[in-house]
C-alpha positions in Angstrom: -10.9 9.4 21.0 -9.3 8.7 17.7 -5.9 8.3 16.9 -4.7 11.2 14.2 -1.3 10.0 13.8 -1.8 6.7 14.1 -4.6 7.8 11.4 -1.8 9.7 9.4 0.9 7.4 9.3 -1.3 4.5 7.9 -2.7 7.2 4.7 0.8 7.7 4.6 1.1 4.2 3.9 -1.3 3.6 2.2 -0.5 6.2 -0.4 3.0 4.6 -0.7 1.2 1.0 -1.6 -0.6 3.1 -4.4 2.4 4.9 -5.3 3.9 1.9 -6.0 1.0 -0.4 -7.6 1.9 2.5 -10.0 5.5 2.0 -10.1 4.9 -1.6 -10.7 2.5 -1.3 -13.9 5.4 1.7 -15.4 8.6 -0.9 -14.6 6.8 -3.5 -15.8 5.7 -1.8 -18.8 9.8 -1.2 -19.2 10.0 -5.0 -19.0 12.6 -4.9 -16.5 11.1 -7.9 -14.1 14.1 -7.4 -11.5 12.2 -3.8 -10.3 9.1 -5.3 -10.1 9.6 -7.7 -7.7 11.7 -5.5 -6.0 8.6 -2.8 -6.2 6.3 -5.8 -5.3 8.1 -6.9 -2.3 8.5 -3.1 -0.8 4.0 -3.5 -1.5 4.4 -6.6 0.8 6.5 -5.2 3.8 4.5 -1.9 4.0 0.7 -4.3 3.8 2.2 -6.0 6.1 3.2 -3.2 8.4 -0.8 -2.4 8.2 -1.7 -5.3 9.0 0.4 -5.6 11.6 -0.5 -1.9 13.4 -4.5 -2.7 12.2 -5.2 -6.0 12.7 -9.2 -5.7 12.4 -8.9 -5.0 9.7 -9.5 -7.4 7.0 -7.2 -8.5 4.3 -11.0 -8.0 2.0 -10.8 -4.7 3.4 -7.2 -3.2 3.1 -7.3 -4.7 -0.2 -10.1 -2.4 -1.4 -8.4 0.6 0.5 -5.1 0.3 -1.4 -7.7 -0.3 -4.8 -9.9 2.6 -3.8 -8.5 5.8 -6.6 -10.7 8.2 -4.3 -9.6 10.4 -1.2 -6.7 10.9 0.1 -5.9 8.2 1.8 
């Protein structure tokens, strides 16, 4: 049985992580190292939630999901 709520939650977290990647790039271009640091810390916190909630997924798989620019997640 598929946990649709859990899947939706993971997709939303992945979307946030991807948005933060973009935000960190912009903050870096604006030469705001403190903002980059805080954004990356928030990214890591969300990534940690994914690792905790999806222990079957490897770090490589999660990194692939985050770096994938296709799809809704």
